[in-house]
N, C-alpha and C positions, 0 to 999 in steps of 0.2 A: 504493501501501499503506499501511495505515497505520503512524504512529509507534510505537514504547514506548511512548511516555507517553499515547499516543490508547486503546492497547489496557489499560494499566492502568487509568486512568479507566474503561474498559466495564468491564473485570472488576470493579471494586470497586461500578458501581453494579449487575450483576448480582446481585452478591453481597448486597446491601443490600436488593433487590429481593428473594431467596432466602430471605432472613432475616422479611420482612412474609407472602410467601407460609406459609412454614411455622410462625411464629407462629397466623397466621387458621387455617391446617386442625389445630392444635391445639384452636383456641379451639372449633371445630363441630366437633370430634367429643367434646368435653366435654360440649357442648350438643345434641349429637344424643340421647344416650341418653338424657336425660329429656323431649325432646323426644319420642321414639320410645314410652315409654312411657308418655306420656300420651296420645300419638294411637290405640294402640291399648287402654287402660284405657278408652277412650271410646267405642270401637268397639262393646263391649257391650250399654252405656246405648244408643245409638241405633239400634239392630239392634231390642233388646226395645222401645223406645218405638214404634218402626214396626209390629211383630207386634202389639202391641196395638190400636193404627190400624185395623191389617188386620181384625183380629177383630171391633172396632166396627164398621167400616166395612161387613162383609157386612151385619150384620144393618140397615142405615140405606138408605132410596133416598126417592125421591119430593122432595115440597116440603121435608119437613122434617130433608134432608142439608144441612149447613153449606157456606156456600159455598167454602169453604177446602177442603173437598173435589173438592167436583162443578165449582167454577169457575162461571163468566157464563154458560159457554153458549157462546163465544168466543173467537178464537186472535189480534185484530186487534190487539191491545196486547200488547208485551212487553216487561217489566225483565229483562236481562241483568245478573247480579251478575259481575264479575270475580274474583277473590282472588290476589292474589300478591302478594307481599312486599316493605317498603320498599327494600329492597339488593341490591347485585349480588354480582360475585365470584364466579355461581355455577352457570356456565356458561349451557347452555340452560332454567336453570329458570323463570325468569317468560316467557322467549320464547316457550316450548310454551305456556302456559296462556293468553297473547293471540294466541297464533296459532289455536287451538283456538276460544277465543271469538269472534274476526275472521272464519273462516270460516262460524260460524252466526251472525253477524250480515250479512255479507253476502248469503247466501241467506236468510233472513229479510226485508230488505230488496227483495231481488228478486223474493219472491214478495209485496210490497205492505203488509208487515206495518209498521205505525209500532212503531218498539224505542228505548226509552231504556237509559242504562247505569249502572250504578252501581259503581265502580272503587273496591278496598280495596284497599290498596298502592300506594306512589309507581311502581313499577316498572310496574305496570299502567295506572297514570293517563297515565302520558307517552308509552308507547307506544300508546298509543289515542287519545290527545287532536288529533293530527293529523288523522287521518281522521274521528272521528267523537264532536270535542272540543262541536259542537251538539246530542249527543244525550245528554250527560252530563245527570245527576242531582243526583248528591253524588259525593266522593270520601272516601274514609276512609282514616288512616295505618292498616299494621297493626299496627304497637309493636313494642316491643323481645320480646315475649311475647304467647303468642295467650288473648285472656280473655275471660270471661263476659260482660264489659261491653261489649265492642267486638264480639262478636256479638249480645249485647240492641239497641246500637244499631241495629245494621243490621238486623236486623227490625223494628224499630219502623219503619224506614224502609221498607219491604216492604210491612211490613202496612198502614201510612196509605194508602199510594197506591195499595193494592188495597181498600181500604175506601169508600177515595175514589171507585172508579168509574175509575180514571187507568190500570189496569193490569188485562189478564185472565190474563196467564201470566208467571211469574218463573223465571228457570232461575240457575241455578248454575255456576261456573265453577271449577276448583282442581285442583291434583295430589294426586294420591292415593300416599300414601307405601307402596312394596311391601317395597324392601329400600335399602341403602346407593347400588346401581348401576341403581336404577328407581324413577322416580316417573309413574306416569301422567296424563297429562290427563282430565279427568273433568269430565264435564257431567250437571249433577244437578236435574232439578225441581222448583219448591218449592210451587209453586203452579199447577195444584192438586197435591192431595198425590197421589204415585205410593203405592198402597197395592201395586198387583199385582204380585208380584215382588222388591218392596221388600226384604220381609225375609219367610221362612217364619213361617205365621200357630201360635198357642200351641198345640198338643194339648191339648185339655181334658181328656182320657183318657175321653170318655164323658159328660162331668159338666155338669148344664144350667147355666147361670151368669143368676144374673139381677141388671140394674145400678141401684144406686142412686146419683143419680139416673138418669133414663135415659140411651139411649146419644146420645141428640142433644145431650145437655145436657153429657154428658162430651167429647164430641170436641170439641163448643166450647171446653171448654176445656185441653184435650190440644193439639188444631193447632197455635194461635199457638205453644205451648211447645213443639210438634217442631222451626219452623223454626228457633225459635234453637237448639235441641239440633244439629239438623244443619247450621246455619255453624259452632257452633262446632266440631262436628266436623270442619267442612274447612278451617276455618282451624288447628286442630290436626293434622291429617293435613301441610297446607300448609308446616307451620314446620318438623317432622320431616323432611318433605320439603326444604325448604331447605338444613337444614345439613345433611342428608347431601351433596346436591348441590355446598355449599361444598367441603366437606370434600374430595369426588373432585377437584374443581376446582384447590383450593388444591395438590393432592397430586401430582395434575399439573404445574400450574406449578412445584413445588417441583423435581421431575426436570427438570423443561425448561428450568430455570434453572443447575441443575448440569451438563448438559448444555452449557449454552453456556459456563459459567465454564471447561469442560475444554478444550472446542473454542478459546475466547480464549486460556487458556493455552497451549495448542499451538503458534497462529501466536504470540504473543508469542516464543517459545523461539527458535523456527525465524527470526524476522524479529532477533532480537538476535545470535543462531549466522551468519546472513547479515552482519548488521554487521561483526563479530567475524571474519569471513572478509575480508571487503575489507577491512577495514583491516591487516589481517597480510598481502593481498597488496600495497597498497600501500607498508609498509614496505619488506617482500623486495624489490619491482619499483625502489625507492628508493636503496635498497643494492646491490644490483645495477647501477646507472645509474654510482653513484659506483666 
């Protein structure tokens, strides 16, 4: 049985840990609201851009269609972009993204595809490097906050490799924020652009639209911008999901620490009582012996 001194030391240690988890919970809760608002505000823009592209794509076909829309005609070379967060202490938030990406990568490799990986966030890099480190083309840190500059740097790498003919398909993995207790690992194809079902087409209410310049030229401008927009939206979703997961994880850790402190305190009190009782018995026994 542990001594009273050891129990006091453990209680002090758990109490200090509870202070840290409670502080992290409060910080995550404060950042969650801003992150959630940013993610929710980005959704209408991303959906509207997808709707515009869907309308334009409906009237474009054949050799004039942009390659970002129709692809290269092959799916043999795929670039998988795995967006996680730089930090942990958020339960299974990062692991759920990596698990979904790992299953997808393994399935593509089993099909004989050439798979390359771009990781966003240190946690995704660290978890995937052991199995697929030789397939990495770049790693980018997520940073303290999701930014358009980070999304643009990711999009630049993706577009350059596609334009250079090094990849045929680009797939993005991230966690979509639903609520404080729910973040859904999501797979989204960036190239070729998925317009069917990506967003409801814009209702023209019977009007006839004429585009100036032509649809192909507009799409050639919008499609690269749409990739940046979708990546930026995914980073915002990840950020909101991370703080929600961290707040929930730290809340659980704080409650568990409280329960452990109560349990250790009870054990310490029982140990002290047993020690006092033993000493009293020894004193009484000694007095009776005299």
